[in-house]
C-alpha positions as CSV (number, residue, x, y, z in Angstrom):
1,M,-30.6,-144.7,-38.9
2,E,-27.6,-142.4,-39.1
3,D,-24.5,-143.9,-40.7
4,K,-21.8,-144.5,-38.1
5,E,-19.2,-143.1,-40.4
6,D,-21.0,-139.8,-40.6
7,V,-21.2,-139.2,-36.8
8,A,-18.5,-136.7,-35.8
9,S,-17.4,-136.4,-32.2
10,D,-17.7,-132.9,-30.5
11,E,-14.5,-133.4,-28.7
12,A,-11.2,-133.4,-30.5
13,V,-8.9,-136.5,-30.4
14,M,-5.4,-135.5,-29.4
15,W,-2.4,-137.1,-31.2
16,Q,1.2,-136.8,-30.2
17,P,3.4,-138.2,-33.0
18,R,6.6,-137.8,-30.8
19,D,5.1,-140.4,-28.4
20,Y,5.3,-142.9,-31.3
21,Y,8.9,-142.4,-32.6
22,D,10.5,-141.2,-29.3
23,P,8.3,-142.6,-26.5
24,L,8.9,-141.6,-22.9
25,P,10.0,-144.5,-20.6
26,E,6.8,-144.4,-18.6
27,L,4.4,-144.5,-21.6
28,P,2.6,-147.9,-21.7
29,Y,2.4,-149.0,-25.3
30,A,2.7,-152.2,-27.3
31,V,4.8,-153.0,-30.3
32,I,4.0,-155.3,-33.2
33,L,7.0,-156.2,-35.4
34,L,5.8,-157.3,-38.9
35,N,7.8,-159.5,-41.3
36,K,10.6,-157.5,-42.9
37,G,10.0,-154.8,-40.3
38,I,13.7,-154.6,-39.3
39,T,16.0,-153.0,-41.9
40,K,19.6,-151.8,-41.8
41,A,18.4,-148.2,-41.4
42,N,16.0,-148.7,-38.5
43,V,17.7,-151.2,-36.2
44,G,18.5,-148.5,-33.6
45,N,15.0,-147.3,-33.5
46,V,13.5,-150.8,-33.4
47,R,15.7,-151.6,-30.4
48,Q,14.5,-148.5,-28.6
49,W,10.8,-149.1,-29.3
50,W,11.1,-152.8,-28.4
51,C,12.9,-152.4,-25.2
52,S,10.6,-149.6,-23.9
53,A,7.4,-151.3,-24.8
54,H,5.1,-152.9,-22.2
55,L,3.9,-155.7,-24.6
56,R,5.7,-157.1,-27.6
57,V,4.5,-159.2,-30.6
58,C,6.5,-160.8,-33.4
59,V,4.5,-161.7,-36.5
60,D,5.7,-164.8,-38.3
61,G,8.9,-164.1,-40.3
62,A,9.7,-161.1,-38.1
63,T,10.8,-163.7,-35.5
64,N,13.8,-164.6,-37.8
65,E,14.9,-161.0,-38.1
66,F,14.4,-160.3,-34.3
67,H,16.5,-163.3,-33.4
68,H,19.3,-162.4,-35.7
69,L,19.3,-158.7,-34.6
70,M,19.4,-159.7,-30.9
71,H,22.4,-161.9,-31.4
72,Q,24.3,-159.3,-33.5
73,Q,23.7,-156.9,-30.6
74,Q,25.2,-159.4,-28.1
75,E,28.2,-160.2,-30.3
76,S,29.0,-156.7,-31.4
77,T,31.5,-154.7,-29.4
78,T,29.7,-151.5,-30.4
79,A,26.3,-152.6,-29.2
80,S,24.3,-150.2,-27.1
81,P,23.6,-150.8,-23.3
82,L,20.1,-152.1,-24.4
83,V,21.7,-155.3,-25.6
84,S,19.6,-157.5,-23.4
85,C,16.4,-156.9,-25.3
86,P,13.3,-158.6,-23.8
87,L,11.9,-161.7,-25.6
88,P,8.6,-161.4,-27.4
89,D,5.5,-161.9,-25.3
90,V,3.8,-163.5,-28.3
91,I,4.8,-164.9,-31.7
92,S,1.8,-165.2,-34.0
93,G,1.1,-166.0,-37.7
94,D,0.4,-168.7,-40.1
95,F,4.1,-169.5,-39.8
96,D,4.9,-169.9,-43.5
97,S,8.0,-167.7,-42.9
98,A,9.2,-168.3,-39.3
99,L,11.8,-171.0,-38.9
100,P,10.1,-174.0,-37.2
101,D,13.2,-174.7,-35.0
102,L,13.3,-171.2,-33.9
103,L,9.7,-171.3,-32.8
104,K,10.5,-174.4,-30.7
105,I,13.4,-172.6,-29.1
106,Y,11.3,-169.5,-28.2
107,A,8.6,-171.8,-26.8
108,T,11.0,-173.4,-24.4
109,K,11.9,-169.8,-23.2
110,G,8.3,-169.2,-22.2
111,V,7.2,-167.2,-25.3
112,R,3.6,-167.8,-26.2
113,I,3.3,-169.2,-29.8
114,V,-0.1,-168.6,-31.3
115,P,-0.9,-170.1,-34.7
116,T,-3.3,-168.0,-36.7
117,P,-4.0,-170.1,-39.9
118,D,-7.1,-168.1,-41.1
119,Q,-6.2,-167.1,-44.7
120,D,-9.1,-164.7,-45.0
121,E,-7.2,-162.2,-42.9
122,T,-3.6,-160.9,-42.9
123,D,-1.1,-161.9,-40.3
124,F,-1.1,-158.3,-39.1
125,T,-4.9,-158.3,-38.6
126,K,-4.7,-161.5,-36.7
127,A,-1.9,-160.2,-34.5
128,L,-4.1,-157.4,-33.5
129,W,-6.7,-159.9,-32.4
130,V,-4.1,-161.8,-30.4
131,L,-2.9,-158.7,-28.8
132,T,-6.4,-157.6,-27.9
133,G,-6.9,-161.0,-26.2
134,L,-3.6,-160.6,-24.3
135,L,-4.6,-157.1,-23.1
136,E,-8.0,-158.4,-21.9
137,E,-6.3,-161.4,-20.2
138,Q,-3.9,-159.1,-18.3
139,Q,-6.6,-156.6,-17.6
140,T,-4.4,-153.8,-18.8
141,A,-4.5,-151.0,-21.4
142,V,-2.0,-149.3,-23.7
143,S,-1.7,-145.8,-24.9
144,H,-1.2,-146.9,-28.5
145,I,0.0,-149.8,-30.6
146,L,3.1,-149.2,-32.7
147,V,3.4,-151.4,-35.7
148,V,6.9,-151.6,-37.3
149,A,6.7,-152.3,-41.0
150,G,9.9,-152.2,-43.0
151,S,10.5,-150.0,-46.0
152,D,12.5,-152.5,-48.1
153,D,9.5,-154.4,-49.2
154,N,8.5,-153.5,-52.7
155,R,5.1,-155.3,-52.5
156,F,2.4,-152.7,-53.0
157,D,-0.3,-155.2,-52.1
158,H,1.5,-155.6,-48.7
159,I,1.1,-151.8,-48.1
160,M,-2.5,-151.9,-49.1
161,G,-3.1,-154.8,-46.8
162,I,-1.6,-152.8,-43.9
163,V,-3.8,-149.9,-44.7
164,A,-6.9,-152.2,-44.8
165,T,-6.1,-153.5,-41.4
166,L,-5.8,-150.0,-40.0
167,Y,-9.3,-149.2,-41.2
168,K,-10.6,-152.4,-39.4
169,A,-8.7,-151.5,-36.3
170,C,-10.2,-148.0,-36.4
171,E,-13.6,-149.6,-35.9
172,T,-12.7,-152.3,-33.4
173,M,-9.6,-151.3,-31.3
174,S,-9.9,-149.1,-28.3
175,S,-6.2,-148.1,-28.6
176,P,-4.8,-146.2,-31.6
177,V,-2.8,-148.3,-34.0
178,V,0.1,-146.4,-35.7
179,V,2.4,-147.7,-38.4
180,V,6.0,-146.7,-38.9
181,S,7.5,-147.6,-42.2
182,G,10.9,-146.0,-43.1
183,G,10.5,-142.3,-42.6
184,S,6.7,-142.4,-42.6
185,L,4.1,-142.5,-39.8
186,F,0.5,-143.2,-40.7
187,W,-2.8,-144.0,-38.9
188,V,-6.5,-143.6,-39.5
189,L,-8.4,-140.6,-38.1
190,R,-12.0,-141.6,-37.3
191,A,-14.9,-139.4,-38.2
192,G,-14.8,-136.3,-36.0
193,Q,-12.3,-133.7,-34.8
194,H,-8.6,-134.2,-34.4
195,S,-5.6,-132.3,-33.1
196,I,-2.2,-133.4,-34.2
197,R,0.7,-131.9,-32.2
198,V,3.5,-131.7,-34.8
199,P,7.0,-131.4,-33.2
200,G,9.4,-128.8,-34.5
201,E,11.8,-131.4,-36.1
202,S,8.9,-132.6,-38.2
203,C,7.8,-129.2,-39.3
204,H,11.1,-128.0,-40.8
205,H,13.4,-131.0,-41.4
206,P,13.8,-131.4,-45.2
207,S,13.0,-135.1,-45.2
208,A,10.3,-135.0,-42.5
209,S,8.2,-131.9,-43.2
210,W,5.6,-133.5,-45.4
211,C,2.1,-134.8,-44.6
212,G,-1.0,-136.0,-46.3
213,L,-4.7,-136.9,-45.9
214,V,-5.7,-139.9,-48.0
215,P,-9.4,-140.9,-48.4
216,V,-9.0,-144.6,-48.8
217,G,-12.2,-146.5,-49.8
218,H,-14.8,-143.7,-49.5
219,P,-15.0,-139.9,-49.8
220,A,-14.7,-137.7,-46.7
221,T,-15.6,-134.0,-46.2
222,V,-12.6,-132.4,-44.5
223,T,-11.6,-129.1,-42.9
224,T,-8.0,-128.5,-41.8
225,T,-5.9,-125.8,-40.1
226,G,-2.1,-125.6,-39.7
227,L,-1.2,-126.9,-43.2
228,K,0.3,-125.0,-46.1
229,W,-2.6,-126.1,-48.3
230,N,-5.7,-126.3,-46.0
231,V,-9.0,-127.6,-47.1
232,D,-12.4,-126.1,-46.0
233,H,-15.4,-128.4,-46.1
234,Q,-13.9,-130.0,-49.2
235,T,-14.6,-133.5,-50.3
236,L,-11.5,-135.7,-50.6
237,A,-11.9,-138.7,-52.7
238,F,-10.0,-140.7,-55.4
239,G,-10.8,-139.3,-58.8
240,R,-11.3,-135.9,-57.2
241,L,-9.1,-134.2,-54.6
242,V,-6.5,-136.1,-52.5
243,S,-4.2,-134.1,-50.2
244,T,-0.8,-135.7,-50.7
245,S,2.6,-133.9,-50.6
246,N,1.3,-131.3,-48.3
247,T,3.3,-129.6,-45.6
248,Y,2.9,-127.4,-42.5
249,N,2.3,-123.7,-41.8
250,L,3.5,-123.8,-38.2
251,P,6.1,-121.9,-36.2
252,P,9.7,-123.3,-35.9
253,G,9.0,-125.0,-32.6
254,G,6.0,-126.9,-34.0
255,G,2.4,-126.6,-33.4
256,E,-1.1,-127.9,-33.9
257,V,-2.7,-129.3,-37.1
258,T,-6.5,-129.7,-36.8
259,V,-8.5,-132.1,-38.9
260,T,-12.3,-132.4,-39.0
261,T,-13.5,-135.2,-41.1
262,S,-16.9,-136.7,-41.9
263,A,-15.5,-140.2,-42.4
264,P,-12.4,-142.2,-41.5
265,I,-9.3,-140.9,-43.4
266,L,-5.7,-141.9,-43.5
267,W,-3.3,-139.4,-42.0
268,T,0.4,-139.7,-43.0
269,M,3.5,-137.7,-42.1
270,G,7.2,-137.8,-42.1
271,W,9.5,-138.1,-39.1
272,K,13.3,-137.8,-38.7
273,A,14.5,-141.5,-38.6
274,E,17.9,-142.5,-37.3
275,P,20.7,-142.9,-40.0
276,A,21.6,-146.4,-41.0
277,Q,23.9,-148.3,-38.6
278,P,26.5,-150.1,-40.6
279,S,27.7,-152.1,-37.5
280,L,24.4,-154.0,-37.5
281,S,23.6,-155.8,-40.7
282,L,20.8,-158.2,-41.6
283,P,21.0,-161.3,-43.8
284,E,19.3,-161.1,-47.2
285,H,17.9,-164.6,-46.6
286,P,17.8,-165.5,-42.9
287,N,17.4,-169.2,-43.5
288,M,19.5,-170.5,-40.7
289,L,19.7,-169.9,-36.9
290,N,22.5,-167.5,-35.8
291,G,23.6,-168.8,-32.5
292,S,21.4,-170.2,-29.7
293,L,19.0,-168.6,-27.3
294,D,20.8,-170.3,-24.5
295,K,23.5,-167.6,-25.0
296,M,21.1,-164.8,-24.4
């Protein structure tokens, strides 16, 4: 029997990175907010993604950060018109970080609280399962799932846990799962052909014009176009060649990068994030409720 990972599709999968960091209002997508996903540098972006999403999931301790952020928006005189952010559709996790009293308050507001105590999987993996069930229950589909992971966490094992979940999602989810962490976007390309439409601002902005192909877990034979350092039927693998710190060979207005791969491989790229917003700060240790949801 032919290995599933070695089966390449004849039709290229199209990817539009701008849909992830600057989605159109009519685009039906879901957001999963991970613990420590909100930082001082990304609150404006998170607000945009959250308010425009069709479905919204908070994972465990992200509930504390979300609650604090929403109240700061309401209390700040410089808050944007998007101050009335929607409540989460679901809060899930093993709840070793979320404040118990806060979960009770959100439950009274109609938010679905879903305990996921299985310690063999990460809270991120389990949140994807919960979201899949919600999509099936509502008989709806989303264009993609945007996962917000903060860049202030120095735990390398957390990063690898996120990548491991992406590889699982690649095999089980019908909707693409894309992670945004700081100035990085990354997702898994399944075996087959892919076309990544790189916007002009990602091609030539100094902090965003980088990209990479990382063969996590197994080798992949890869061919690319549109990169400064393309590969041509070359095997990417740890201990051999890994295409990190690459960049684009595209016109100023952006263009197409193509990737053909024999096995799933991690694609990562930069994007131009919003500058930090000093008017919105986050507590170093959010160990107490900041206001009441009754004021929302």
